[in-house]
C-alpha positions in Angstrom: 4.3 52.6 -14.4 4.6 48.6 -14.1 4.0 47.6 -10.2 6.4 45.0 -10.0 8.2 43.0 -7.3 10.9 45.2 -7.2 8.7 48.3 -6.8 5.7 46.8 -4.1 8.2 47.3 -1.5 7.2 51.1 0.0 6.8 53.2 2.5 6.0 53.7 6.3 5.0 57.0 7.5 7.1 59.8 9.6 6.4 59.5 13.3 8.3 61.8 15.9 10.7 60.0 18.4 12.3 61.5 21.0 15.7 63.6 19.6 19.4 62.1 19.6 22.0 65.2 21.0 22.6 66.9 17.8 25.4 66.0 15.6 24.2 61.9 16.4 22.8 59.0 14.7 19.4 58.2 16.4 20.1 55.1 18.0 19.4 52.0 17.0 17.0 51.2 20.1 15.7 54.9 19.3 14.2 53.6 15.7 12.5 50.1 16.9 10.7 51.7 19.4 9.5 53.4 16.6 8.2 50.8 15.0 6.7 48.9 17.9 5.2 53.1 18.8 2.2 52.8 16.4 -0.5 50.4 15.5 -2.4 52.3 12.7 -1.4 55.1 10.1 -2.1 56.7 7.0 -1.1 59.2 5.0 0.5 60.0 1.8 3.4 58.4 -0.7 5.3 59.7 -4.1 6.8 56.4 -5.5 10.5 57.0 -7.8 10.8 54.3 -9.6 13.8 52.0 -11.1 13.3 53.5 -14.4 12.7 57.2 -12.8 8.7 57.5 -13.0 7.2 59.0 -10.7 3.6 57.4 -9.0 1.9 58.6 -6.1 -1.0 57.7 -4.0 -2.0 57.1 -0.3 -0.8 54.2 2.6 -2.9 52.2 5.2 -1.1 50.7 7.8 -2.0 48.5 10.6 1.0 46.8 12.4 1.5 43.8 12.4 1.6 42.9 8.4 -0.4 44.5 7.3 -0.5 47.5 4.7 -1.8 48.8 1.3 -0.6 51.5 -1.5 -3.2 52.6 -3.1 -2.1 54.1 -6.3 -3.4 57.3 -8.0 -4.9 57.6 -11.6 -3.9 57.2 -14.2 -1.9 53.9 -12.0 -4.7 51.2 -11.7 -2.3 49.4 -9.3 -2.9 48.2 -5.5 -0.5 46.8 -3.3 -1.0 45.2 -0.1 -0.1 43.3 2.9 -2.0 40.9 4.8 -2.3 37.2 6.2 1.6 36.9 5.8 1.3 37.8 1.9 1.9 40.4 -0.7 -0.6 40.9 -3.6 -0.2 43.5 -6.4 -3.6 43.8 -8.2 -3.6 45.2 -11.7 -6.2 47.2 -12.2 -5.5 46.5 -16.2 -6.0 42.9 -16.0 -9.2 40.6 -15.7 -6.3 38.2 -13.9 -6.2 37.6 -9.8 -2.9 39.4 -8.2 0.3 38.1 -7.9 1.0 37.4 -4.9 4.7 36.8 -2.8 5.0 35.8 1.2 5.8 39.2 3.1 8.5 37.2 5.1 10.6 37.5 1.2 10.6 41.1 1.1 12.3 43.7 3.1 8.4 44.6 4.4 8.9 41.7 6.9 11.8 43.7 9.4 9.1 46.4 10.2 5.7 44.9 10.0 6.6 42.2 12.6 5.2 42.1 15.8 8.3 43.4 17.7 10.9 45.0 15.6 14.4 44.9 17.0 17.2 46.7 15.6 19.6 45.5 17.7 19.5 42.1 18.6 18.4 40.9 15.2 21.7 41.0 13.2 19.5 43.0 10.7 21.3 46.2 10.1 23.7 46.2 7.9 24.3 50.4 7.9 24.0 52.9 10.1 25.2 56.0 9.6 24.8 60.4 9.8 25.6 62.3 7.1 25.0 66.0 9.7 21.2 65.8 8.9 20.2 62.5 8.6 20.4 59.5 10.2 20.4 56.2 7.8 19.8 52.5 8.7 20.1 49.4 5.8 18.7 46.5 7.3 18.1 43.0 5.5 17.2 39.6 6.8 20.4 38.3 7.9 19.3 34.6 6.8 17.8 35.4 3.7 20.3 38.4 1.8 18.8 37.8 -1.5 15.5 39.0 -0.5 16.5 43.1 -0.7 17.3 45.3 1.4 15.7 48.5 3.1 17.4 51.9 3.7 15.5 53.8 6.3 16.2 57.4 6.3 15.2 59.8 8.9 15.4 63.9 10.1 16.2 65.1 13.9 14.3 67.9 15.6 11.9 66.5 15.9 12.9 62.8 14.6 11.0 61.1 11.3 11.0 59.2 8.7 11.0 60.7 5.5 11.6 58.4 3.0 12.7 54.9 2.1 14.9 52.9 -0.3 14.4 49.6 -1.4 17.0 47.4 -3.5 16.9 44.3 -4.9 18.3 41.8 -5.5 19.9 43.4 -9.5 20.7 46.5 -7.3 18.1 48.8 -8.9 15.8 51.0 -6.5 12.7 51.8 -5.5 12.1 55.7 -3.4 9.4 56.4 -1.2 8.5 59.9 0.1 6.1 60.4 3.0 4.0 63.2 4.2 0.9 63.8 5.5 1.1 61.1 7.9 -1.7 60.7 10.7 -1.3 57.5 13.4 -3.8 56.3 15.9 -7.6 55.8 15.4 -8.9 52.3 13.8 -8.7 50.7 10.2 -10.9 48.2 9.1 -9.4 44.8 8.4 -11.1 44.9 5.0 -8.6 46.9 3.7 -5.8 44.6 4.4 -7.9 41.6 3.2 -6.7 40.1 0.0 -9.0 37.6 -0.9 -11.9 40.2 -0.4 -10.2 42.2 -2.7 -10.1 40.3 -5.2 -13.8 38.6 -4.4 -15.1 42.6 -5.8 -12.6 42.5 -8.2 -14.5 39.6 -9.5 -18.1 41.2 -9.5 
């Protein structure tokens, strides 16, 4: 599997919310509270790439603005966000990471200090199909950065997966599991410079 800018936009955790009334979409206010309701989280993810290949790994989140995706072998890549940047490390290369501004990815929408789906004009889709609620969001000023579709189940409400669509229409799906919230996560996990230095040794 090749980790590219298209597939670096991965998953967030499954956190219980107050259950909506049966048969109704989860309100945007509840979805905002979901993201604003935790600082640290970690768990497993399964990633389905645009070419159909599958990778698994561990995810670590430290809000705001920090996330780390560690891929299981044989994949040797690492994706991390910190300091306003997203970095993709290729374990097969001796070169430094490829980096992009976090604000140019849909990750920025859900890693902000204060997520507000109701008042930011970021939501371009909000639907309920009887089993799940889906919310599609994008940067209202820069739709070319792509979009993220968040899929929630109910009773209890949990974020089960997300789907990133890039500017070509290619989609990367991430399915979440075994998420744990709270505790502490070292700042070192999200330090791009420290990771790059360690890999050069």
